[in-house]
C-alpha positions as CSV (number, residue, x, y, z in Angstrom):
1,M,2.1,-0.8,2.9
2,A,4.7,-2.5,5.0
3,L,4.1,-5.8,3.3
4,A,4.5,-4.2,-0.2
5,I,7.8,-2.8,0.9
6,Q,8.9,-6.1,2.4
7,F,7.9,-8.2,-0.6
8,Q,9.6,-5.7,-3.0
9,D,12.8,-5.9,-0.9
10,M,12.7,-9.8,-1.0
11,I,12.5,-9.7,-4.7
12,Q,15.3,-7.2,-5.1
13,R,17.6,-9.2,-2.8
14,G,16.8,-12.4,-4.7
15,E,15.2,-14.2,-1.8
16,V,12.3,-14.9,-4.1
17,R,12.1,-14.6,-7.9
18,D,8.7,-13.0,-8.4
19,Y,5.2,-12.4,-7.1
20,A,4.3,-16.1,-7.6
21,D,7.1,-17.1,-5.2
22,V,5.9,-14.5,-2.7
23,A,2.4,-15.9,-3.0
24,R,3.5,-19.4,-2.3
25,L,5.7,-18.4,0.6
26,G,2.9,-16.3,2.2
27,C,0.1,-18.8,1.3
28,L,-1.7,-16.0,-0.6
29,T,-3.1,-15.9,-4.1
30,R,-1.1,-14.2,-6.8
31,E,-4.0,-11.8,-7.2
32,R,-3.8,-10.7,-3.6
33,I,0.0,-10.2,-3.8
34,S,-0.6,-8.0,-6.9
35,Q,-3.1,-6.0,-4.9
36,I,-0.6,-5.5,-2.1
37,M,2.2,-4.6,-4.5
38,E,0.1,-1.9,-6.1
39,L,0.7,0.1,-2.9
40,A,4.4,0.4,-3.9
41,W,3.2,2.7,-6.7
42,L,2.3,5.4,-4.2
43,A,4.4,8.5,-4.0
44,P,7.1,8.0,-1.3
45,D,5.6,10.7,1.0
46,I,2.2,9.1,0.9
47,Q,3.8,5.7,1.8
48,Q,5.5,7.3,4.7
49,E,2.3,8.9,6.0
50,I,0.5,5.5,5.7
51,L,3.3,3.8,7.7
52,C,3.0,6.5,10.4
53,L,-0.7,6.5,10.8
54,P,-1.5,6.1,14.5
55,P,-3.3,3.0,15.7
56,S,-7.1,3.4,15.9
57,P,-9.4,2.3,18.7
58,G,-10.7,-1.2,17.9
59,G,-7.8,-1.9,15.5
60,R,-9.4,-0.7,12.3
61,Y,-8.0,2.2,10.4
62,P,-10.4,4.8,9.0
63,I,-8.7,4.6,5.6
64,S,-9.2,1.3,3.8
65,E,-6.6,-0.5,1.8
66,C,-9.0,-0.5,-1.1
67,A,-9.3,3.3,-1.1
68,V,-5.5,3.6,-1.0
69,R,-5.1,1.2,-3.9
70,R,-7.5,3.4,-5.9
71,I,-5.1,6.3,-5.3
72,A,-2.1,4.1,-6.3
73,S,-3.8,3.4,-9.6
74,R,-3.2,7.0,-10.6
75,L,0.3,7.1,-12.1
76,A,1.1,10.8,-11.5
77,W,2.3,11.5,-8.0
78,G,0.7,14.9,-8.0
79,E,-2.7,13.4,-8.7
80,Q,-2.1,10.8,-6.0
81,R,-1.2,13.6,-3.5
82,L,-4.5,15.5,-4.3
83,E,-6.5,12.3,-3.9
84,W,-4.7,11.4,-0.7
85,D,-5.4,14.8,0.8
86,N,-9.1,14.5,-0.1
87,L,-9.3,11.1,1.4
88,K,-7.6,12.2,4.6
89,T,-9.9,15.2,4.9
90,A,-13.0,13.0,4.4
91,R,-11.9,10.2,6.7
92,L,-9.7,11.9,9.3
93,G,-10.9,15.4,9.2
94,G,-7.6,16.9,8.1
């Protein structure tokens, strides 16, 4: 999530032209940059919750990026919020 915000900010400030520039700069594929940038489609309150998730023992979060990207693919923020709540309940217990 933080990378998506950072990359979006770099584009808006004109530090890079597009996702291809970001990919070259970060030594990532354009496809991977596109996947990361999908997270920017999330409702702002969901983005904030993701950024504030506490660290997990062992360094792995119980909610995967892939699961979050599936939520981001829903365009309606109301639907995203329902899916996010369901995912949190399933993975975090609340």
